[in-house]
C-alpha positions, -999 to 999 in steps of 0.1 A, spaced: -403 199 402 -387 175 376 -370 145 393 -346 135 365 -310 129 370 -287 156 381 -268 171 352 -255 204 365 -248 218 401 -234 249 416 -225 250 453 -217 280 474 -205 302 447 -193 338 448 -194 360 419 -183 396 419 -179 425 395 -149 443 407 -153 446 447 -191 443 443 -206 408 449 -235 399 425 -240 365 441 -228 350 475 -235 314 486 -252 307 453 -265 271 453 -287 254 427 -293 222 409 -305 215 373 -321 181 365 -325 164 332 -359 174 316 -363 206 336 -381 235 320 -368 265 339 -383 299 337 -355 323 349 -371 357 362 -360 388 380 -356 425 375 -334 441 350 -300 441 367 -309 412 390 -282 390 374 -301 368 349 -274 372 322 -247 364 348 -265 333 359 -269 321 323 -232 326 318 -225 305 350 -247 278 337 -230 280 303 -196 279 318 -186 312 302 -184 330 336 -159 318 361 -167 315 397 -147 336 422 -153 309 448 -174 278 451 -180 248 428 -197 243 395 -201 206 385 -216 193 354 -222 157 342 -196 145 317 -207 147 281 -234 173 286 -237 198 257 -249 233 262 -264 256 237 -272 293 241 -296 317 223 -282 352 230 -299 384 223 -268 398 202 -262 377 171 -225 378 157 -227 384 119 -205 374 90 -220 394 63 -211 370 34 -222 339 53 -253 322 42 -282 314 66 -276 278 62 -239 279 69 -246 300 100 -271 275 112 -247 246 109 -215 265 117 -207 244 147 -215 210 131 -185 187 124 -175 188 87 -182 152 82 -220 155 93 -241 136 67 -260 157 43 -293 141 49 -292 149 86 -284 187 78 -312 186 53 -336 171 78 -328 196 106 -329 225 82 -364 217 69 -375 212 106 -368 250 113 -364 272 83 -400 270 71 -417 277 105 -392 304 112 -397 319 77 -361 318 67 -344 313 33 -313 291 37 -294 308 9 -298 345 19 -267 362 31 -265 370 68 -256 406 60 -288 415 43 -310 401 70 -331 424 93 -328 424 130 -358 401 134 -345 377 107 -310 376 125 -329 366 158 -348 338 139 -316 325 124 -299 325 158 -330 305 172 -328 281 143 -290 275 151 -298 268 188 -326 245 180 -309 223 154 -280 219 176 -303 199 201 -281 205 232 -287 187 265 -293 222 281 -308 248 259 -306 283 272 -329 309 256 -326 347 262 -358 364 251 -366 341 224 -399 356 214 -384 389 206 -392 398 168 -412 366 164 -448 367 151 -476 351 171 -478 320 149 -441 315 152 -442 317 191 -471 292 191 -450 270 170 -419 275 192 -441 265 224 -451 232 207 -415 225 197 -402 231 232 -430 213 250 -417 181 230 -380 190 233 -360 162 250 -334 182 266 -335 207 296 -345 243 289 -335 275 308 -355 305 296 -354 341 302 -385 360 287 -408 389 294 -437 369 278 -458 356 306 -479 333 286 -450 318 268 -432 311 301 -465 296 315 -467 274 285 -433 259 285 -421 258 321 -423 233 350 -402 252 374 -391 288 382 -357 303 392 -364 338 407 -335 361 413 -343 385 440 -317 409 457 -288 385 450 -305 354 462 -319 325 440 -353 313 450 -367 281 433 -402 271 428 -412 235 419 -441 246 397 -440 264 364 -445 302 358 -482 298 357 -481 296 394 -454 324 400 -477 351 411 -492 331 439 -459 316 450 -440 349 449 -468 367 468 -467 341 495 -428 345 499 -432 383 500 -459 382 526 -439 358 547 -409 381 544 -429 411 555 -441 392 586 -406 383 594 -393 419 591 -421 431 613 -413 405 640 -376 415 638 -385 452 641 -405 445 672 -376 426 687 -351 454 679 -375 479 694 -377 458 726 -339 455 727 -334 493 722 -358 499 751 -339 476 774 -306 493 763 -319 528 771 -327 517 807 -297 517 831 -272 506 807 -245 524 826 -251 502 857 -247 471 837 -222 483 811 -195 458 816 -216 426 818 -240 437 790 -219 454 764 -220 425 740 -259 424 742 -259 461 734 -235 456 704 -256 427 693 -287 450 694 -270 475 673 -259 450 648 -295 436 646 -308 472 641 -284 480 613 -291 447 596 -328 453 599 -325 488 583 -305 473 555 -329 444 549 -361 466 551 -344 490 526 -338 462 502 -373 449 506 -389 483 500 -366 487 470 -378 452 458 -415 460 463 -411 493 444 -428 493 410 -421 516 381 -443 546 390 -460 567 366 -493 587 367 -512 590 335 -525 624 328 -552 636 306 -547 642 268 -562 668 248 -595 654 232 -602 658 195 -636 651 178 -649 616 180 -638 602 146 -600 606 144 -593 586 112 -610 567 85 -599 543 58 -625 541 30 -620 514 2 -582 514 6 -561 491 -14 -523 487 -13 -498 463 -29 -462 459 -34 -438 440 -58 -415 417 -39 -379 407 -48 -392 380 -70 -412 403 -91 -445 392 -77 -472 415 -66 -482 411 -30 -515 426 -18 -514 445 17 -549 457 17 -578 453 -6 -609 475 -4 -602 480 33 -627 500 55 -620 511 90 -632 539 112 -609 547 143 -627 566 170 -614 586 199 -605 564 227 -601 532 206 -576 508 218 -566 487 190 -542 457 189 -525 448 156 -516 412 148 -501 395 117 -472 379 102 -441 397 90 -449 412 56 -487 411 61 -491 447 62 -489 458 97 -462 484 92 -478 497 60 -511 502 78 -493 523 105 -473 544 78 -506 550 59 -524 560 92 -496 586 101 -493 598 65 -459 584 56 -473 561 29 -499 567 4 -526 540 -7 -528 528 -43 -564 536 -42 -591 546 -18 -591 575 7 -577 580 43 -591 609 62 -576 621 94 -586 649 118 -564 680 110 -554 683 147 -545 647 152 -511 642 165 -491 610 169 -466 597 195 -447 568 180 -428 542 199 -405 525 173 -391 492 181 -358 502 165 -356 532 188 -346 556 161 -354 586 184 -326 577 208 -291 588 202 -264 568 217 -240 597 221 -266 617 242 -269 613 279 -301 601 296 -305 637 310 -301 653 276 -326 628 260 -353 639 284 -343 675 285 -332 681 250 -336 720 253 -315 721 285 -325 726 321 -331 701 347 -369 696 347 -391 674 324 -426 687 313 -448 657 323 -484 663 314 -480 700 320 -462 695 354 -425 701 359 -406 671 373 -369 670 381 -352 647 356 -335 626 384 -370 621 401 -386 612 367 -357 588 358 -362 573 393 -398 566 384 -387 543 356 -363 525 377 -331 544 368 -305 552 393 -304 590 394 -266 588 397 -267 574 361 -284 604 347 -253 617 329 -244 582 313 -246 578 276 -276 561 261 -253 538 243 -241 523 276 -277 510 282 -292 475 277 -320 468 254 -345 467 282 -332 501 297 -333 518 262 -369 507 260 -377 522 295 -361 554 285 -381 555 253 -413 551 273 -402 578 297 -396 601 268 -430 594 250 -453 590 281 -441 624 295 -465 640 270 -483 616 248 -502 630 220 -539 623 210 -528 590 192 -503 568 209 -487 541 185 -466 514 202 -446 491 179 -435 459 199 -431 478 231 -428 448 252 -394 437 238 -366 435 265 -388 450 292 -388 434 327 -422 424 341 -424 452 366 -421 479 337 -448 458 318 -471 462 347 -466 499 347 -471 503 311 -503 483 313 -517 505 341 -508 537 321 -524 525 290 -555 514 308 -558 551 320 -547 566 287 -577 586 273 -565 591 238 -565 566 208 -541 537 212 -526 515 185 -504 486 197 -484 462 174 -473 434 197 -467 396 199 -473 395 236 -506 378 241 -510 387 278 -501 423 271 -527 425 243 -553 410 266 -546 435 293 -544 467 270 -567 466 240 -604 462 233 -602 455 196 -580 434 174 -571 439 138 -556 407 124 -536 410 92 -540 376 78 -522 381 44 -533 387 8 -552 418 18 -575 401 43 -580 419 76 -601 404 104 -615 425 132 -628 413 164 -641 431 197 -617 422 227 -582 411 231 -560 383 218 -581 356 238 -612 369 221 -595 367 187 -585 331 192 -622 324 202 -634 339 170 -609 319 149 -622 287 167 -658 296 161 -652 304 125 -633 272 118 -662 252 135 -687 271 113 -667 264 82 -669 227 90 -705 229 96 -711 247 63 -689 222 45 -714 195 56 -745 215 45 -741 214 7 -734 176 9 -767 172 27 -785 193 0 -768 173 -29 -780 142 -10 -815 153 -13 -811 163 -49 -798 130 -59 -825 110 -41 -852 126 -61 -842 112 -95 -839 77 -79 -874 79 -65 -891 94 -97 -866 100 -124 -892 107 -151 -912 130 -129 -884 152 -113 -878 177 -141 -915 186 -140 -915 194 -103 -897 228 -105 -897 254 -130 -864 268 -142 -870 299 -120 -878 278 -89 -848 255 -95 -826 285 -97 -840 299 -66 -833 266 -48 -796 266 -59 -789 301 -47 -807 299 -15 -778 281 5 -754 309 -4 -779 336 6 -784 318 39 -746 317 47 -742 354 38 -772 363 61 -755 343 89 -723 360 85 -739 395 86 -759 385 117 -727 375 134 -709 407 126 -738 428 138 -741 407 170 -703 413 177 -708 451 172 -738 452 196 -718 433 222 -692 460 225 -697 476 260 -691 511 249 -710 510 217 -744 525 229 -728 552 250 -705 562 222 -731 563 194 -768 555 205 -782 562 170 -758 537 153 -764 512 180 -802 514 175 -797 512 137 -775 482 140 -800 465 163 -829 471 139 -808 458 110 -800 425 130 -836 419 136 -844 424 98 -815 401 89 -829 374 114 -863 377 98 -848 374 63 -829 344 74 -860 326 88 -878 333 55 -848 320 35 -845 287 55 -883 281 53 -883 288 16 -854 263 11 -872 237 30 -904 242 9 -885 241 -24 -865 210 -13 -898 192 -3 -913 201 -37 -884 188 -55 -883 155 -36 -920 148 -38 -931 118 -61 
């Protein structure tokens, strides 16, 4: 736990909505330099606690103290927009008018490039993701003493998230962060505030230790409840024996037993509710033939606002098989959305062909939630044709019971969709799509605004899903848990493929960079050999190799590099656990091809050494 000076404290606070208390006896301290991960289920009070810290929510009782001169900044999920305001003016809107221009330019350069913002764009033309990045830039340049971040990774690309992690690790102020991104929280936090059933529990370690710590607390509470239950049972047995004879002198003890029993029931009910997870059983989907889609020599490009041609795909090849679970990575504008649109047939390639199985059907989770209508109720959304049952994998489920599986209060079934939070809308979208997922399930940023319990449920469902899965996500832990292949759209038409999750992609990038460094050194070593030869025997060197042999020597390094790359790709294919069981013939062919390539590589390396020695000989 950070031991810096105390900068904010809340003591014995009561906070209510109407007659319903959200927090009672709320007490916590925030020290300078703290990096706090604020976690809890949807509806646990995270936003309310953030407002208490920020001073925008008054306490009904208790005390809030803050060190004089402390400045607080807050990145909220909803960004207020003045359509004609420029991004630059929005970012520096709260700065004093007499702020020196050099300081504004310095701080602007610090954030707009990594966040991919153009300072002179109008706020009214920005997308939802760009608005979020502008709001993040504004919060960062203000450099408050307490920086509060509410889901800062939503709509950010992975490279921007990694930049943000580095920025926050070196941030001089205090950070309070709400996020569903486990990896992000683990990388930036040194303490945890856990909101659980109206109580705030504080861990002195970062989120990386949260599972271990929370499990310990839950097990301890379960033991305490079991002991209390045993005590109440003993008291109830005592009360049932001869109470009448001792009624006058033991009335108070009987009352205490009843109070303890009622409190135990309440506490156990709350405990069971807290332990309840989003429940959903994945069923089977109708299987199609093995190859579901194939991209052959596909190219696609667009002309941007500046009139420049931007290549999305160039001579792209991909075969998608039944049961593939593919994660999609890439910066904004790198081609992820275009790839999805071409896959489902909404966009045509400039050249090449895309083949899809005729019976292939898609279920599409759109991060903009276009399929949800704010004026419909939750009930009508799940039962658009009327009735009170949802068809879930061929089984009829009552709509209230099905909503409960996704942590909705059944009494809210007739509420309008427009009254839901972002996380609740995403849960409703998942409930709608997962009721009957088609043979190909496409999820576009499904983790935005979800609480961790729903994320756990979604990971479990996707691990059991038997169809073809395509996931576009910036959540690194989620990708590691759900996909077995990665397609990384690197820009300029380049797409990298790797077997595994995000961690495997990082390892591949690291190995590629190391190999590039080694290759960069190899030509220098070859040139060195060539330059020594003239010094040793300048008059003899031209006679050593014929033109044909000299040409062979010069082209061998490129041939060696090409063979090494082909062997690496074949090795990655053969390492895939399901490759052999899925296609034994292709597996054996790839194995034979790799052995041939290795033999060719050995011959090429020996030939290069032989020619080099001939050239260097006196």
